[in-house]
C-alpha positions as CSV (number, residue, x, y, z in Angstrom):
1,M,-16.6,-50.9,-43.2
2,S,-13.5,-49.9,-41.6
3,P,-10.9,-47.9,-43.9
4,R,-8.2,-50.6,-43.6
5,P,-6.1,-51.2,-47.1
6,G,-7.4,-54.7,-47.1
7,P,-10.9,-54.1,-47.4
8,I,-10.8,-50.9,-49.2
9,I,-8.6,-52.4,-52.3
10,A,-10.7,-55.8,-52.1
11,I,-12.8,-54.7,-55.5
12,G,-13.9,-58.1,-56.5
13,D,-15.3,-58.5,-52.5
14,G,-17.2,-54.9,-52.9
15,G,-14.6,-53.2,-50.9
16,F,-13.7,-50.5,-53.5
17,A,-14.3,-47.3,-51.5
18,W,-14.2,-44.3,-54.1
19,W,-14.1,-41.8,-51.5
20,F,-10.9,-42.9,-50.5
21,G,-9.4,-44.5,-53.3
22,V,-9.9,-41.8,-55.8
23,P,-8.3,-38.8,-53.9
24,V,-5.2,-41.4,-53.5
25,A,-5.1,-42.3,-57.1
26,A,-5.2,-38.6,-57.8
27,A,-2.6,-37.4,-55.3
28,F,-0.6,-40.2,-56.6
29,V,-0.7,-39.1,-60.1
30,W,0.3,-35.5,-59.3
31,W,3.3,-36.5,-57.6
32,R,4.5,-39.0,-60.2
33,T,3.8,-36.5,-62.9
34,R,4.9,-33.3,-61.2
35,G,8.1,-33.3,-63.2
36,A,6.3,-33.9,-66.4
37,G,4.1,-31.0,-66.7
38,R,0.5,-31.1,-67.9
39,T,1.9,-33.3,-70.8
40,L,1.5,-36.4,-68.7
41,R,-0.5,-35.3,-65.5
42,R,-4.1,-34.5,-67.9
43,P,-4.1,-38.1,-69.5
44,A,-3.8,-39.6,-66.3
45,L,-6.0,-38.2,-64.3
46,A,-8.5,-37.9,-67.2
47,G,-8.0,-41.7,-67.1
48,I,-9.3,-42.1,-63.4
49,I,-12.3,-39.6,-63.9
50,A,-13.2,-42.3,-66.4
51,G,-12.8,-45.0,-64.5
52,L,-14.8,-43.7,-62.2
53,L,-17.5,-43.0,-64.3
54,V,-17.3,-46.6,-65.5
55,W,-17.7,-47.7,-62.1
56,V,-21.1,-45.4,-61.6
57,L,-22.4,-46.8,-64.7
58,A,-21.5,-50.5,-63.6
59,N,-23.5,-50.1,-60.2
60,S,-26.5,-48.2,-62.0
61,V,-27.0,-51.3,-64.2
62,L,-26.4,-53.9,-60.9
63,S,-28.9,-51.7,-59.5
64,I,-31.8,-52.1,-62.3
65,L,-30.5,-56.1,-62.3
66,Y,-31.4,-56.7,-58.8
67,R,-34.9,-55.0,-59.5
68,S,-35.8,-57.5,-62.2
69,A,-34.0,-60.0,-60.3
70,P,-36.0,-63.4,-59.2
71,A,-37.7,-63.3,-55.9
72,L,-36.6,-65.9,-53.4
73,P,-38.2,-69.5,-54.8
74,D,-40.6,-71.4,-53.0
75,L,-38.2,-74.4,-53.6
76,A,-39.0,-77.6,-51.8
77,L,-35.6,-78.7,-50.3
78,T,-34.7,-81.1,-47.4
79,T,-33.1,-80.8,-44.1
80,L,-30.0,-83.0,-43.0
81,Q,-31.8,-84.6,-40.9
82,G,-34.0,-85.6,-43.9
83,Q,-37.3,-83.5,-43.4
84,P,-38.8,-81.3,-46.1
85,I,-38.8,-77.7,-45.8
86,S,-39.7,-75.1,-48.4
87,L,-37.2,-72.2,-48.9
88,A,-40.1,-69.7,-48.8
89,S,-40.7,-70.9,-45.3
90,Y,-37.9,-68.0,-44.6
91,A,-39.7,-65.0,-45.8
92,G,-40.5,-62.4,-43.4
93,Q,-37.5,-61.8,-42.7
94,P,-33.7,-61.0,-44.2
95,V,-32.1,-63.8,-46.1
96,V,-28.4,-64.8,-46.8
97,L,-29.0,-67.6,-49.2
98,N,-25.5,-69.2,-49.9
99,L,-25.2,-72.0,-52.6
100,W,-22.3,-74.1,-51.8
101,A,-20.7,-77.3,-52.3
102,T,-18.0,-79.2,-50.1
103,W,-15.9,-80.3,-53.3
104,C,-15.9,-76.4,-53.7
105,P,-12.4,-74.5,-52.0
106,P,-13.8,-71.0,-51.9
107,C,-16.7,-72.4,-50.5
108,R,-14.7,-74.1,-47.8
109,R,-13.1,-71.2,-47.0
110,E,-15.8,-68.5,-46.7
111,M,-17.9,-71.1,-44.2
112,P,-16.3,-69.3,-41.1
113,A,-17.1,-66.1,-42.2
114,L,-20.8,-66.9,-42.6
115,E,-20.8,-68.8,-39.0
116,R,-19.9,-65.4,-37.1
117,A,-21.9,-63.3,-39.2
118,Q,-24.8,-65.7,-38.1
119,N,-24.0,-65.5,-34.8
120,E,-23.5,-61.5,-34.8
121,F,-27.2,-60.8,-36.7
122,P,-29.4,-63.0,-35.2
123,N,-32.3,-61.3,-36.9
124,V,-31.4,-62.5,-40.3
125,A,-31.5,-66.0,-41.6
126,F,-28.5,-67.4,-42.7
127,V,-29.5,-70.4,-45.3
128,L,-26.9,-72.7,-47.0
129,V,-28.2,-74.7,-49.7
130,N,-25.9,-77.5,-50.6
131,Q,-25.9,-78.0,-54.3
132,G,-25.8,-81.8,-55.4
133,E,-24.8,-83.8,-52.5
134,T,-26.0,-86.2,-49.7
135,A,-26.6,-85.5,-45.9
136,A,-23.6,-87.6,-45.3
137,E,-21.4,-85.7,-47.4
138,A,-22.6,-82.2,-45.7
139,N,-22.6,-83.6,-42.4
140,E,-19.2,-84.9,-42.5
141,F,-17.8,-81.6,-44.1
142,M,-19.8,-80.0,-40.7
143,R,-18.6,-82.1,-38.4
144,N,-14.6,-82.2,-39.7
145,E,-14.5,-78.3,-39.8
146,G,-16.7,-77.9,-36.2
147,L,-19.0,-75.4,-37.9
148,Q,-22.5,-75.0,-36.0
149,L,-24.7,-73.1,-38.6
150,D,-28.5,-73.3,-37.8
151,H,-29.9,-73.5,-41.4
152,V,-28.2,-76.1,-43.7
153,V,-30.4,-77.7,-46.4
154,L,-29.9,-80.0,-49.3
155,D,-30.7,-79.2,-53.0
156,P,-30.1,-83.0,-54.6
157,T,-30.9,-81.4,-58.2
158,S,-29.5,-77.9,-57.7
159,S,-32.8,-76.6,-58.5
160,A,-31.6,-73.4,-56.6
161,M,-29.1,-72.5,-59.4
162,Q,-31.4,-72.7,-62.2
163,A,-34.3,-70.6,-60.3
164,L,-31.6,-67.8,-59.3
165,R,-30.0,-67.9,-62.6
166,T,-26.4,-68.3,-61.4
167,R,-24.0,-70.7,-62.5
168,G,-21.0,-70.8,-60.1
169,L,-19.9,-71.8,-56.6
170,P,-20.2,-70.3,-54.1
171,T,-22.7,-67.8,-54.6
172,T,-24.4,-65.7,-51.9
173,L,-27.7,-63.8,-52.5
174,I,-29.3,-61.2,-49.8
175,F,-33.3,-61.2,-49.7
176,D,-35.1,-58.2,-47.8
177,S,-37.9,-59.5,-45.3
178,H,-40.3,-59.1,-48.6
179,G,-38.5,-61.4,-50.6
180,K,-36.6,-59.1,-52.9
181,Q,-33.2,-59.7,-53.9
182,V,-31.1,-56.8,-52.6
183,H,-27.5,-58.2,-53.3
184,A,-25.6,-60.7,-55.2
185,H,-21.9,-62.1,-54.9
186,L,-20.5,-64.6,-57.0
187,G,-17.0,-66.1,-55.4
188,E,-15.9,-66.1,-51.9
189,V,-17.5,-63.5,-49.3
190,T,-15.7,-62.2,-46.4
191,L,-16.8,-61.0,-43.2
192,P,-16.6,-57.5,-43.3
193,S,-18.0,-57.2,-46.3
194,L,-21.1,-59.0,-45.4
195,K,-21.4,-57.3,-42.4
196,H,-21.2,-53.9,-44.5
197,T,-23.9,-55.3,-46.9
198,L,-26.4,-56.4,-43.9
199,S,-25.6,-53.1,-42.3
200,R,-26.3,-51.0,-45.4
201,H,-29.7,-52.8,-46.3
202,F,-31.0,-53.6,-43.1
203,S,-29.8,-51.1,-40.6
204,Q,-33.7,-50.8,-38.9
205,E,-34.2,-54.4,-39.0
206,L,-30.7,-55.4,-37.0
207,Q,-31.8,-52.7,-34.6
208,R,-34.9,-54.7,-33.2
């Protein structure tokens, strides 16, 4: 991920770069308190350190949660052509599993990013599981938006949300080739953060 201002400060998108943000914040506090001496400088710097410790702790908790997260479930889904397909059939390769619906604005906004990522990472299966809608609704949306996505499947009963313990859309989950969940993101994803996450987890697989 390049150290551009947008991705760096996009904390909700996983874009916070501590190695850049912490020194900048410390330098800013030092500059702003240069006339106040230690009276304000110490508490401000202590706040930065405390915030960094909380961030590290939160990431540690997330790592523990990922280890106990459900594996890629064996769900019976349907293709846009009406053919049955099992979600487990994608096992054996990295999988980006996106839960979405046409009525969801952030789902609609992130579709071009997923399409571009699909084209840039051919060794990864991008599986977009539509929640609770018909093939006609999904097909109309894809046609109107001019999207070319390889693995769009239907989940009329939203069983994937129950199996994967998520309650919001869009949700993007990433699984390794063994079906183990390695990353989760609730909300809209961007192409830079998605590329960074895939490169971080699957550097060897992506080079094949």
